C-alpha positions as CSV (number, residue, x, y, z in Angstrom):
1,M,14.8,-15.1,6.1
2,N,15.0,-18.8,6.8
3,F,11.5,-20.5,6.7
4,F,12.5,-23.2,9.2
5,V,14.0,-20.8,11.7
6,Q,10.8,-18.6,11.6
7,Q,8.7,-21.7,12.0
8,E,10.6,-22.6,15.2
9,R,10.3,-19.0,16.4
10,A,6.5,-19.2,15.9
11,R,6.4,-22.3,18.1
12,T,8.4,-20.5,20.7
13,N,6.0,-17.6,20.6
14,T,3.1,-19.9,21.0
15,R,4.6,-21.3,24.2
16,R,5.3,-17.7,25.4
17,M,1.7,-16.7,24.6
18,L,0.4,-19.6,26.7
19,V,2.6,-18.6,29.7
20,L,1.4,-15.0,29.5
21,F,-2.2,-16.1,29.2
22,L,-1.9,-18.2,32.4
23,L,-0.4,-15.2,34.2
24,A,-3.3,-13.0,33.0
25,V,-5.8,-15.6,34.2
26,V,-4.1,-15.7,37.6
27,G,-4.1,-11.9,37.8
28,I,-7.8,-11.7,37.0
29,V,-8.8,-14.4,39.4
30,G,-6.7,-12.9,42.2
31,A,-8.1,-9.5,41.6
32,I,-11.7,-10.8,41.8
33,D,-10.9,-12.7,45.0
34,F,-9.4,-9.5,46.5
35,V,-12.7,-7.6,45.7
36,L,-14.7,-10.4,47.4
37,L,-12.5,-10.3,50.5
38,I,-13.2,-6.6,50.8
39,A,-16.9,-7.2,50.3
40,F,-16.9,-9.7,53.1
41,G,-15.0,-7.4,55.5
42,A,-11.9,-9.6,55.6
43,I,-9.8,-6.7,54.4
44,G,-10.0,-3.1,55.4
45,N,-12.7,-3.4,58.0
46,K,-11.5,-3.2,61.6
47,Q,-15.0,-3.7,63.1
48,H,-15.1,-7.3,62.0
49,D,-13.0,-10.2,63.0
50,Y,-10.5,-11.0,60.2
51,G,-10.8,-14.8,60.6
52,H,-14.6,-14.6,60.6
53,G,-14.6,-12.6,57.4
54,V,-12.2,-15.0,55.7
55,G,-14.2,-17.9,56.8
56,M,-17.4,-16.5,55.3
57,A,-15.7,-15.5,52.1
58,T,-13.8,-18.8,51.5
59,P,-16.7,-20.8,49.9
60,V,-17.7,-17.8,47.8
61,I,-14.2,-17.2,46.7
62,V,-13.6,-20.9,45.8
63,W,-16.8,-21.1,43.7
64,T,-16.3,-17.7,42.2
65,S,-12.7,-18.6,41.2
66,I,-14.0,-21.8,39.6
67,G,-16.7,-19.8,37.8
68,V,-14.3,-17.2,36.5
69,L,-11.9,-19.9,35.2
70,A,-14.8,-21.6,33.5
71,V,-16.0,-18.3,31.9
72,I,-12.4,-17.6,30.6
73,L,-11.9,-21.1,29.4
74,F,-15.2,-21.6,27.6
75,S,-15.1,-18.1,26.2
76,S,-11.7,-18.8,24.6
77,L,-13.0,-22.2,23.3
78,Y,-16.1,-20.6,21.9
79,K,-14.1,-18.0,20.1
80,M,-11.7,-20.5,18.7
81,S,-14.6,-22.7,17.6
82,S,-16.1,-19.7,15.8
83,L,-12.8,-19.4,13.9
84,R,-12.5,-23.0,12.9
85,G,-13.4,-22.1,9.4
86,G,-10.1,-20.4,8.9
87,G,-9.0,-17.1,7.5
88,G,-12.1,-16.3,5.5
89,T,-14.1,-16.4,8.8
90,V,-11.9,-13.6,10.3
91,A,-12.3,-11.5,7.1
92,R,-16.1,-11.9,7.0
93,Q,-16.4,-11.1,10.7
94,L,-14.8,-7.7,10.0
95,G,-17.2,-7.1,7.1
96,G,-14.8,-8.1,4.3
97,T,-16.1,-8.3,0.7
98,Q,-14.8,-11.4,-1.1
99,V,-13.1,-10.6,-4.5
100,E,-15.0,-12.7,-7.0
101,P,-12.9,-14.2,-9.7
102,D,-15.1,-12.9,-12.5
103,S,-15.1,-9.3,-11.2
104,R,-14.5,-6.7,-13.9
105,D,-13.4,-4.1,-11.3
106,F,-9.9,-3.0,-12.2
107,A,-8.7,-2.7,-8.6
108,Y,-10.0,-6.2,-7.8
109,R,-8.3,-7.7,-10.9
110,R,-5.0,-6.0,-10.1
111,L,-5.2,-7.3,-6.5
112,R,-6.0,-10.8,-7.7
113,N,-3.2,-10.9,-10.2
114,V,-0.7,-9.8,-7.5
115,V,-1.9,-12.4,-5.0
116,E,-1.9,-15.2,-7.6
117,E,1.6,-14.4,-8.7
118,M,2.8,-14.4,-5.1
119,S,1.0,-17.7,-4.5
120,I,2.7,-19.4,-7.4
121,A,6.1,-18.0,-6.4
122,S,5.6,-19.3,-2.9
123,G,4.3,-22.7,-3.9
124,V,1.1,-22.4,-1.8
125,P,-2.6,-22.5,-2.8
126,V,-4.1,-19.2,-3.8
127,P,-5.8,-17.8,-0.7
128,E,-9.3,-16.3,-0.5
129,I,-9.1,-12.5,-1.2
130,Y,-11.2,-9.9,0.7
131,V,-11.5,-6.1,0.7
132,L,-12.7,-4.0,3.7
133,E,-14.6,-1.5,1.5
134,D,-15.4,1.0,4.3
135,E,-11.8,1.4,5.4
136,A,-10.0,4.4,3.9
137,G,-6.7,3.7,5.8
138,I,-3.9,1.6,4.3
139,N,-3.9,-1.8,5.9
140,A,-4.0,-5.5,5.3
141,F,-3.8,-8.8,7.1
142,A,-3.5,-12.6,6.4
143,A,-5.5,-15.0,8.5
144,G,-5.8,-18.8,8.7
145,Y,-4.3,-21.9,10.2
146,T,-2.4,-23.2,7.2
147,P,-1.8,-21.9,3.6
148,A,-4.7,-24.2,2.5
149,D,-7.3,-22.1,4.4
150,A,-5.6,-18.7,4.3
151,A,-7.3,-15.5,3.4
152,V,-5.6,-12.2,2.5
153,T,-7.6,-9.0,3.3
154,V,-6.8,-5.5,2.2
155,T,-8.5,-2.2,2.8
156,R,-10.1,0.0,0.1
157,G,-7.3,2.5,1.1
158,C,-4.7,0.0,-0.2
159,L,-6.5,-0.3,-3.5
160,N,-7.0,3.4,-4.0
161,K,-3.7,4.7,-2.7
162,L,-1.0,2.2,-3.6
163,T,0.9,1.6,-6.8
164,R,1.2,-2.0,-8.0
165,D,4.7,-2.2,-6.6
166,E,3.5,-0.9,-3.3
167,L,0.6,-3.3,-3.3
168,Q,2.9,-6.1,-4.1
169,G,5.1,-5.1,-1.2
170,V,2.2,-5.2,1.2
171,I,1.0,-8.6,-0.2
172,A,4.6,-10.0,0.1
173,H,4.7,-8.9,3.7
174,E,1.4,-10.8,4.4
175,F,2.7,-13.9,2.6
176,S,5.7,-13.9,4.8
177,H,3.3,-14.3,7.8
178,V,1.6,-17.2,5.9
179,L,4.8,-19.0,5.3
180,N,6.5,-18.4,8.6
181,G,3.8,-19.7,10.8
182,D,2.8,-16.3,12.2
183,M,-0.7,-16.6,10.7
184,R,-1.6,-19.7,12.7
185,L,-0.3,-18.0,15.9
186,N,-2.3,-14.9,15.1
187,I,-5.6,-16.7,14.8
188,R,-5.0,-18.7,18.0
189,L,-4.2,-15.5,19.7
190,M,-7.6,-14.1,18.8
191,G,-9.3,-17.0,20.5
192,V,-7.1,-17.0,23.6
193,L,-7.4,-13.2,24.2
194,F,-11.2,-13.2,23.9
195,G,-11.3,-15.3,27.1
196,I,-9.4,-12.8,29.2
197,L,-11.3,-9.8,27.7
198,V,-14.7,-11.3,28.4
199,I,-14.6,-10.5,32.1
200,G,-14.6,-6.8,31.4
201,I,-17.5,-7.3,29.0
202,V,-19.5,-9.1,31.7
203,G,-18.7,-6.4,34.3
204,R,-19.9,-3.6,31.9
205,R,-23.1,-5.5,31.2
206,I,-23.8,-5.9,35.0
207,A,-23.3,-2.2,35.6
208,E,-25.4,-1.1,32.6
209,N,-28.3,-3.5,33.1
210,T,-28.8,-3.5,36.9
211,G,-32.0,-1.8,38.0
212,R,-32.0,1.8,39.3
213,S,-33.5,1.0,42.7
214,R,-31.7,1.9,45.9
215,D,-31.1,-1.8,46.6
216,S,-29.2,-2.1,43.3
217,G,-26.3,0.1,44.3
218,S,-24.1,-2.8,45.6
219,A,-24.8,-4.7,42.4
220,V,-23.8,-1.7,40.3
221,A,-20.7,-1.3,42.4
222,F,-19.8,-4.9,42.0
223,G,-20.4,-4.7,38.2
224,L,-18.1,-1.7,38.0
225,A,-15.5,-3.5,40.1
226,I,-15.6,-6.5,37.7
227,F,-15.5,-4.1,34.7
228,V,-12.3,-2.5,36.2
229,I,-10.8,-5.9,36.9
230,G,-11.6,-6.8,33.3
231,Y,-9.1,-4.2,32.3
232,I,-6.4,-6.5,33.8
233,G,-7.4,-8.8,30.9
234,V,-7.1,-5.9,28.5
235,F,-3.7,-4.9,29.9
236,F,-2.4,-8.5,29.6
237,G,-4.0,-9.0,26.2
238,R,-2.3,-5.9,24.8
239,L,1.0,-6.8,26.4
240,I,0.8,-10.3,24.9
241,K,0.1,-8.9,21.5
242,A,2.9,-6.3,21.8
243,G,5.4,-8.8,23.0
244,I,4.7,-11.3,20.2
245,S,4.0,-9.1,17.3
246,R,6.7,-6.3,17.1
247,Q,9.7,-8.2,16.0
248,R,7.7,-10.2,13.5
249,E,6.9,-7.0,11.6
250,Y,10.5,-6.2,11.0
251,L,11.1,-9.7,9.7
252,A,8.0,-9.6,7.4
253,D,9.1,-6.2,6.0
254,A,12.6,-7.7,5.2
255,S,11.0,-10.8,3.7
256,A,8.8,-8.6,1.4
257,V,12.0,-6.9,0.1
258,Q,13.6,-10.3,-0.4
259,F,10.6,-11.6,-2.3
260,T,10.2,-8.6,-4.6
261,R,13.7,-7.0,-4.7
262,Q,11.7,-3.7,-4.8
263,P,12.4,-2.0,-1.5
264,G,10.6,1.1,-2.9
265,G,7.3,-0.9,-2.9
266,I,6.8,-1.7,0.7
267,C,8.7,1.4,1.7
268,G,6.4,3.6,-0.4
269,A,3.4,2.0,1.3
270,L,4.8,2.7,4.8
271,K,5.6,6.3,3.8
272,K,2.0,6.8,2.6
273,I,0.7,5.5,5.9
274,G,2.8,8.2,7.6
275,A,1.9,11.0,5.2
276,L,-1.8,10.6,4.6
277,A,-4.4,11.6,7.2
278,E,-6.1,8.2,7.3
279,G,-2.8,6.4,7.9
280,S,-3.4,2.8,8.7
281,T,-6.2,3.3,11.3
282,L,-9.3,1.1,11.0
283,A,-12.8,2.3,11.8
284,T,-14.3,-1.1,12.6
285,T,-15.3,-1.7,16.3
286,D,-13.6,-5.1,16.1
287,K,-10.2,-3.8,15.4
288,E,-8.9,-4.7,18.8
289,E,-9.2,-8.4,18.0
290,V,-7.1,-8.2,14.9
291,A,-4.6,-5.5,15.9
292,H,-1.8,-7.9,16.2
293,M,-2.1,-9.3,12.6
294,L,-2.4,-6.0,10.7
295,F,0.2,-4.6,8.3
296,G,0.1,-1.2,10.1
297,D,-1.1,0.0,13.5
298,G,-4.8,0.0,13.1
299,I,-5.6,1.4,16.6
300,G,-2.9,3.9,17.7
301,Y,-1.5,2.1,20.7
302,S,0.9,3.8,23.2
303,A,4.5,2.7,23.0
304,L,4.0,0.2,25.8
305,F,1.3,-1.7,24.0
306,A,2.3,-1.1,20.4
307,T,1.9,-4.2,18.2
308,H,4.1,-2.6,15.5
309,P,7.5,-0.9,15.6
310,P,7.5,2.9,15.1
311,L,6.8,3.7,11.5
312,D,10.0,5.7,10.9
313,A,12.0,2.8,12.4
314,R,10.4,0.3,9.9
315,I,11.0,2.7,7.0
316,R,14.7,3.3,8.0
317,A,15.2,-0.5,8.3
318,I,14.5,-0.7,4.6
319,D,15.7,2.8,3.5
320,P,18.5,4.1,5.8
321,R,18.5,7.4,3.9
322,F,14.9,8.2,4.8
323,D,14.1,11.8,5.5
324,P,10.9,12.5,7.4
325,Q,10.4,15.6,5.2
326,E,9.4,13.2,2.4
327,L,6.1,12.6,4.2
328,A,5.2,16.2,4.0
329,K,6.0,16.2,0.3
330,I,3.8,13.1,-0.3
331,A,0.9,14.7,1.6
332,A,1.2,17.9,-0.4
333,A,1.3,16.1,-3.7
334,W,-1.7,14.1,-2.7
335,S,-3.8,17.2,-2.4
336,A,-3.2,18.2,-6.0
337,P,-4.6,15.4,-8.1
338,V,-4.5,15.1,-11.9
339,A,-6.7,13.0,-14.1
340,V,-5.3,9.7,-15.5
341,G,-6.8,6.9,-17.5
342,E,-7.6,3.3,-16.7
343,E,-5.9,0.5,-18.7
344,E,-5.6,-3.2,-17.9
345,G,-2.1,-4.1,-16.9
346,A,-1.0,-0.5,-16.3
347,E,-0.7,1.5,-13.1
348,V,-3.7,3.8,-12.9
349,S,-5.7,5.6,-10.3
350,I,-8.6,3.6,-9.1
351,S,-10.5,6.8,-8.2
352,G,-9.7,8.4,-11.6
353,F,-7.2,10.9,-10.2
354,A,-3.5,10.7,-9.4
355,P,-1.3,13.2,-7.6
356,A,2.1,14.2,-8.9
357,P,4.5,11.6,-10.2
358,G,6.3,9.7,-7.5
359,S,3.5,9.7,-5.0
360,S,0.4,8.7,-7.0
361,P,-2.0,6.1,-5.8
362,A,-1.3,4.1,-8.9
363,A,1.0,6.2,-11.2
364,A,0.8,5.3,-14.9
365,Q,4.5,5.6,-15.2
366,A,5.2,3.0,-12.4
367,R,7.1,-0.2,-13.1
368,I,5.2,-2.9,-14.8
369,P,6.7,-6.4,-14.1
370,Q,8.5,-8.0,-17.0
371,P,8.3,-11.7,-16.5
372,T,10.9,-14.1,-17.8
373,A,10.0,-16.4,-20.6
374,L,9.0,-20.0,-19.9
375,P,11.6,-22.6,-21.1
376,Q,11.1,-24.5,-24.3
377,A,10.2,-28.2,-24.0
378,D,13.8,-29.2,-24.9
379,A,15.6,-26.4,-23.0
380,A,18.0,-26.9,-20.2
381,I,17.5,-24.9,-17.0
382,Q,19.9,-24.1,-14.3
383,L,19.0,-25.2,-10.8
384,D,21.2,-23.8,-8.0
385,A,20.8,-26.4,-5.2
386,A,22.9,-24.3,-2.7
387,R,20.7,-21.2,-3.2
388,I,17.4,-23.2,-2.7
389,T,18.8,-24.8,0.5
390,G,20.1,-21.6,2.0
391,R,16.9,-19.8,1.3
392,G,15.0,-22.3,3.5
393,T,12.0,-22.5,1.0
394,L,11.1,-18.8,1.0
395,P,10.7,-17.3,-2.5
396,S,13.1,-14.9,-4.0
397,Q,12.7,-12.1,-6.6
398,A,13.6,-14.7,-9.3
399,D,10.8,-16.9,-8.1
400,V,8.4,-14.0,-8.3
401,A,9.5,-13.2,-11.9
402,Q,9.1,-16.9,-12.9
403,A,5.7,-17.0,-11.2
404,S,4.6,-14.0,-13.3
405,A,5.7,-15.8,-16.4
406,I,3.8,-18.9,-15.5
407,H,0.7,-16.9,-14.5
408,Q,0.6,-14.8,-17.6
409,A,1.2,-17.8,-19.9
410,I,-1.8,-19.7,-18.7
411,P,-4.6,-19.3,-21.3
412,E,-7.4,-17.0,-20.3
413,R,-10.0,-19.7,-20.8
414,L,-8.3,-22.1,-18.4
415,R,-7.8,-19.4,-15.8
416,T,-11.5,-18.4,-16.0
417,A,-12.5,-22.1,-15.6
418,A,-10.2,-22.5,-12.6
419,Y,-12.1,-19.7,-10.8
420,M,-15.5,-21.6,-11.1
421,A,-16.5,-24.5,-8.8
422,A,-17.6,-26.8,-11.7
423,G,-14.7,-25.7,-14.0
424,A,-12.1,-26.2,-11.3
425,Q,-13.1,-29.8,-10.7
426,Q,-13.3,-30.5,-14.5
427,L,-9.8,-29.0,-14.9
428,I,-8.3,-31.1,-12.2
429,F,-9.9,-34.2,-13.7
430,A,-8.5,-33.2,-17.2
431,L,-5.0,-32.9,-15.7
432,A,-5.3,-36.5,-14.5
433,L,-6.3,-38.0,-17.8
434,D,-3.9,-40.5,-19.5
435,A,-2.4,-39.9,-22.9
436,D,-3.4,-43.3,-24.1
437,T,-6.7,-43.1,-25.9
438,P,-8.4,-46.3,-24.7
439,M,-7.4,-45.5,-21.1
440,R,-8.6,-41.9,-21.4
441,A,-12.0,-43.3,-22.6
442,K,-12.2,-45.5,-19.5
443,Q,-11.3,-42.5,-17.2
444,L,-14.0,-40.3,-18.9
445,G,-16.5,-43.1,-18.2
446,I,-15.5,-42.9,-14.5
447,V,-16.2,-39.2,-14.5
448,E,-19.6,-39.6,-16.2
449,T,-20.6,-42.3,-13.7
450,A,-19.6,-40.3,-10.7
451,F,-21.0,-37.0,-12.0
452,D,-22.9,-36.7,-15.3
453,A,-22.5,-36.4,-19.1
454,A,-22.1,-32.6,-19.0
455,T,-19.1,-33.0,-16.6
456,R,-17.6,-35.6,-18.9
457,G,-17.9,-33.2,-21.9
458,G,-16.3,-30.4,-20.0
459,V,-13.4,-32.6,-18.9
460,E,-12.9,-33.8,-22.5
461,Q,-12.8,-30.2,-23.8
462,F,-10.4,-29.1,-21.2
463,A,-8.2,-32.1,-22.0
464,T,-7.8,-30.7,-25.5
465,D,-6.8,-27.3,-24.2
466,L,-4.4,-28.7,-21.7
467,S,-2.5,-30.6,-24.4
468,Q,-0.7,-27.4,-25.2
469,L,0.0,-26.5,-21.6
470,H,3.6,-26.2,-20.5
471,A,4.7,-28.9,-18.0
472,Q,5.6,-26.2,-15.5
473,Q,2.1,-24.8,-15.5
474,R,0.2,-27.9,-14.4
475,L,0.6,-27.6,-10.7
476,P,0.2,-23.8,-10.7
477,L,-3.1,-24.2,-12.6
478,A,-4.2,-26.6,-9.8
479,Q,-3.2,-23.8,-7.3
480,L,-5.4,-21.3,-9.1
481,A,-8.3,-23.8,-9.0
482,F,-8.0,-24.3,-5.2
483,P,-10.1,-21.3,-4.0
484,A,-13.0,-22.6,-6.1
485,L,-12.6,-26.1,-4.7
486,R,-12.8,-24.7,-1.2
487,R,-16.3,-23.4,-2.0
488,V,-17.6,-26.8,-3.0
489,P,-19.9,-28.4,-0.4
490,R,-18.1,-31.1,1.7
491,P,-20.0,-34.1,0.4
492,Q,-19.3,-33.1,-3.2
493,L,-15.7,-32.3,-2.4
494,Q,-15.3,-35.8,-0.9
495,K,-16.8,-37.3,-4.1
496,F,-14.4,-35.2,-6.1
497,L,-11.4,-36.6,-4.2
498,V,-12.6,-40.2,-4.6
499,T,-13.1,-39.7,-8.4
500,L,-9.7,-38.1,-8.7
501,N,-8.1,-41.1,-7.1
502,Q,-10.0,-43.5,-9.3
503,L,-8.8,-41.6,-12.4
504,V,-5.2,-41.8,-11.2
505,Q,-5.4,-45.6,-10.5
506,A,-7.6,-46.5,-13.5
507,D,-4.8,-48.2,-15.4
508,G,-3.5,-50.2,-12.4
509,R,-0.3,-48.2,-12.2
510,V,0.4,-44.6,-11.0
511,G,2.8,-42.3,-12.7
512,I,4.8,-39.7,-10.8
513,E,2.9,-36.8,-12.5
514,E,-0.5,-38.4,-11.6
515,Y,0.7,-39.0,-8.0
516,C,1.9,-35.4,-7.6
517,L,-1.4,-34.0,-8.7
518,A,-3.5,-36.2,-6.5
519,K,-1.3,-35.8,-3.5
520,L,-1.1,-32.0,-3.8
521,I,-4.8,-31.7,-4.1
522,G,-5.5,-34.2,-1.4
523,V,-3.2,-32.6,1.2
524,Q,-4.7,-29.1,0.6
525,V,-8.3,-30.3,0.6
526,V,-7.9,-32.2,3.8
527,D,-6.3,-29.1,5.4
528,A,-9.1,-26.9,4.2
529,L,-11.9,-29.2,5.3
530,D,-10.8,-28.9,9.0
531,P,-8.1,-26.2,9.1
532,S,-8.0,-25.8,12.9
533,K,-6.8,-29.5,13.2
534,A,-4.0,-29.2,10.7
535,R,-0.5,-29.4,12.2
536,P,2.1,-27.7,10.0
537,S,4.9,-29.0,12.2
538,G,5.4,-31.2,15.2
539,A,8.2,-32.3,17.6
540,A,9.4,-35.6,16.2
541,K,13.1,-36.2,15.8
542,L,14.9,-37.6,12.8
543,P,16.1,-40.8,14.3
544,A,12.6,-41.8,15.3
545,C,11.6,-41.6,11.6
546,A,14.5,-43.6,10.2
547,R,12.3,-46.0,8.2
548,E,10.2,-43.3,6.7
549,L,13.3,-41.3,5.8
550,A,14.8,-44.3,4.1
551,D,11.5,-44.9,2.1
552,V,11.4,-41.3,0.8
553,F,15.0,-41.0,-0.1
554,A,15.0,-44.4,-1.8
555,I,12.0,-43.5,-3.9
556,V,13.4,-40.1,-4.9
557,A,16.8,-41.6,-5.7
558,E,15.3,-44.4,-7.8
559,Y,13.1,-42.1,-9.9
560,G,16.0,-39.9,-10.9
561,A,18.6,-42.6,-11.5
562,D,19.4,-44.6,-14.6
563,N,20.6,-47.7,-12.7
564,A,20.8,-49.2,-9.3
565,G,24.3,-47.9,-8.6
566,D,23.3,-44.3,-9.3
567,A,20.2,-44.7,-7.2
568,Q,22.2,-46.0,-4.3
569,R,24.7,-43.1,-4.6
570,A,21.8,-40.5,-4.6
571,Y,20.2,-42.3,-1.7
572,L,23.4,-42.1,0.4
573,L,24.0,-38.4,-0.5
574,G,20.5,-37.5,0.7
575,M,20.5,-39.7,3.8
576,N,23.9,-38.3,4.9
577,E,22.2,-35.0,5.5
578,V,19.6,-36.4,7.9
579,L,21.1,-39.5,9.6
580,P,24.9,-39.4,8.8
581,D,25.8,-41.8,11.6
582,A,23.0,-44.4,11.1
583,I,22.1,-44.7,7.5
584,P,19.8,-47.8,6.8
585,A,20.9,-50.1,4.0
586,Y,19.6,-49.1,0.6
587,E,16.7,-51.2,-0.8
588,E,14.6,-50.7,-3.9
589,R,11.0,-49.7,-3.1
590,K,8.8,-51.5,-5.6
591,D,5.5,-50.4,-3.9
592,W,6.6,-46.8,-4.0
593,M,3.2,-45.1,-3.8
594,Q,2.1,-46.9,-0.7
595,A,5.5,-46.3,0.9
596,L,5.3,-42.5,0.2
597,D,1.7,-42.4,1.5
598,R,2.8,-44.2,4.7
599,A,6.0,-42.1,5.2
600,L,4.8,-38.5,4.5
601,P,2.3,-38.2,7.4
602,K,4.9,-39.2,10.0
603,L,7.6,-37.0,8.5
604,D,5.1,-34.1,8.5
605,Q,5.4,-34.3,12.3
606,L,9.1,-33.5,12.4
607,A,10.2,-30.4,14.2
608,P,11.2,-27.5,11.9
609,A,14.9,-28.1,12.3
610,G,14.4,-31.7,11.2
611,K,12.4,-30.7,8.2
612,E,15.1,-28.3,7.1
613,L,17.7,-31.1,7.0
614,L,15.1,-33.3,5.2
615,V,14.6,-30.7,2.5
616,R,18.4,-30.3,2.1
617,G,18.8,-34.0,1.8
618,L,16.0,-34.3,-0.8
619,I,17.7,-31.6,-2.9
620,Q,21.0,-33.5,-2.7
621,A,19.4,-36.8,-3.7
622,I,17.4,-35.4,-6.6
623,S,20.3,-33.6,-8.1
624,A,22.9,-36.3,-7.5
625,D,23.2,-37.1,-11.2
626,S,23.5,-33.4,-12.2
627,T,20.3,-33.5,-14.2
628,V,16.8,-32.7,-12.9
629,T,13.6,-33.0,-15.0
630,V,10.6,-30.9,-14.6
631,T,8.8,-34.0,-13.2
632,E,11.5,-34.6,-10.6
633,A,11.3,-31.0,-9.5
634,E,7.5,-31.3,-9.2
635,L,7.9,-34.5,-7.2
636,L,10.2,-32.6,-4.8
637,R,7.7,-29.7,-4.6
638,T,4.8,-32.2,-3.9
639,I,6.7,-34.0,-1.1
640,C,7.6,-30.6,0.4
641,A,3.9,-29.5,0.2
642,A,2.9,-32.7,2.0
643,L,5.4,-31.7,4.7
644,H,4.0,-28.2,4.9
645,C,7.2,-26.8,3.6
646,P,6.1,-25.2,0.3
647,L,8.7,-24.7,-2.4
648,P,8.5,-22.2,-5.3
649,P,8.9,-23.4,-8.9
650,L,12.5,-24.6,-9.1
651,L,13.3,-23.9,-12.8
652,E,14.8,-20.4,-12.8
653,Q,16.5,-19.4,-16.0
654,A,15.9,-20.5,-19.5
655,L,19.2,-20.8,-21.5
656,A,19.8,-20.5,-25.2
657,G,20.3,-24.2,-25.7
658,E,21.8,-27.4,-24.3
659,A,25.4,-26.2,-25.1
660,D,24.9,-23.1,-23.0
661,A,23.4,-25.2,-20.2
662,R,26.5,-27.5,-20.2
663,S,28.8,-24.4,-20.1
664,A,26.8,-22.9,-17.2
665,A,26.8,-26.2,-15.3
666,G,30.6,-26.4,-15.7
667,E,31.1,-22.9,-14.4
668,G,28.5,-23.2,-11.6
669,G,30.5,-25.6,-9.4
670,P,29.1,-28.5,-7.4
671,S,26.0,-26.5,-6.2
672,T,24.7,-25.9,-9.7
673,T,22.8,-28.7,-11.5
674,R,21.1,-28.8,-14.9
675,C,17.4,-29.2,-15.0
676,Y,15.7,-30.5,-18.2
677,A,12.1,-30.0,-19.2
678,Q,9.8,-33.1,-19.2
679,G,10.4,-35.3,-22.2
680,E,14.1,-34.8,-22.6
681,R,14.9,-37.8,-20.4
682,S,12.9,-41.0,-20.3
């Protein structure tokens, strides 16, 4: 499941959606014009002169066509405007209840843990989390324009009926839509389709609200005709959703298996949809609008308009040995519950009851994830550049395991603070503090001036707690804090960003760690402030960005090299991936921060294929000397985040010691490099 290939596919589907939308508009306008011609006797009336009828009808048809086009256009614009707030807006419109970070509800905590682990594994900000409490069916969706404004919503049926593995499979499925660009297409589709559905709504209102006098008969007939014509919009709307959505569901299912390496998880969720009476059906009246973005069929479309492949086909794509008789067994077991307990971290029944083993909503004997240990400060870690490149930035099962380790190792006090608006800001400020005592005092003074003494005290206390934090946990902690930052009012959020930049530049020089933190937070906050305007990819070509490419590769090469010769070698290795026939001469970038800030926005407008080559080149450059520090890896992840190509944590396997690392690097071939924790190299 290559991230860049799927991004390009999403762009193609967007163009396809627009073509089908235009066809639907032409069909609706043409049908209304046909009704008007009949009304004026130009068609089907032999008693009137044809030319006379057309002549009378022409002005009306022209103005009516303009009016219909205006209604469709402005209705679509209105709907898209109402969705500008991003994924949370969609969830709230459907009646979603936001999962508060301090909730003591076991089901909510389990859901939040799964979502946060998947976010860390994917390298994206933690999305907002919602639950449709009144929905008993098993379903979910992800909505938003970019990962920075994403929201993941699940039904109460998901929480009550799925094991942790099954819930993780569903969440992994939704994260594939977040990463592949499907989510942005989905929310745009909601706005576009509303415009072609509104004609039917107008026709129904005319027919319902016209008076009952004898003179109103023609108006009622006209309203009914418009209502019927509106179903042309419904027809095209469903056809568009079906044509765009079906194949994506197979890909998202496969991605979920790739992320978790637990085919039984998502497969179990699909089997329960088929076995249980509620299935995946939604009760909300707004389900038509979100049908194309759901995990399962929420409406029950016919085969022609189905937004999802047949359920048994999805299951067989994951489990070729699937026997439909399994569904009957699951349904039978579900009708004979047994009491189980509730325990944090275990798989338990949310409702207090669980059916027979193997089909329980949250069976106590289910697999509990066993995360790998975080590396020691002086440990060497293997980094397989070929695997990262071939994956195309999508996370793997190893990334999920590593994310679980990072997540669980973050102290509870810091996690709790990250969930609160004030605590999240103080944590980010604390992450930006300098190790030098006089400089730290100056930075704390900046915080107190911008905010108050209480904020300064909180930052100072968190700085003490953060001193024991693993280097690999710094950016993930910032990811956990992001949902709270999104809830901060815009003026205060802008003041927060200004203060953060002042802290980073307080000593007149900016370190890589400081730059990574400020850039990551800045990019995500800007995306979240106006998500509908964010552009995850563009159409620029690599040769048009030669200067920017040279800047980025020179900076990455210089940071990881011990001398100018090694830097030039790393630069040439990386540039050979993107501009093999026209590599600019290598020059040292002394003003590296300004060069990066200038280059990254333009490189963000590259087409997906160009970004794929860029990421490959960056990996080649950063691992040219066969050693990669944690800070180098985080620089790579930050650059990729600014390019809207999120990378998971790159340190994958702690080894027993440096000798074992050398041995592994020797056996791994040219694609395997060694990665050292921060502090081992200067």
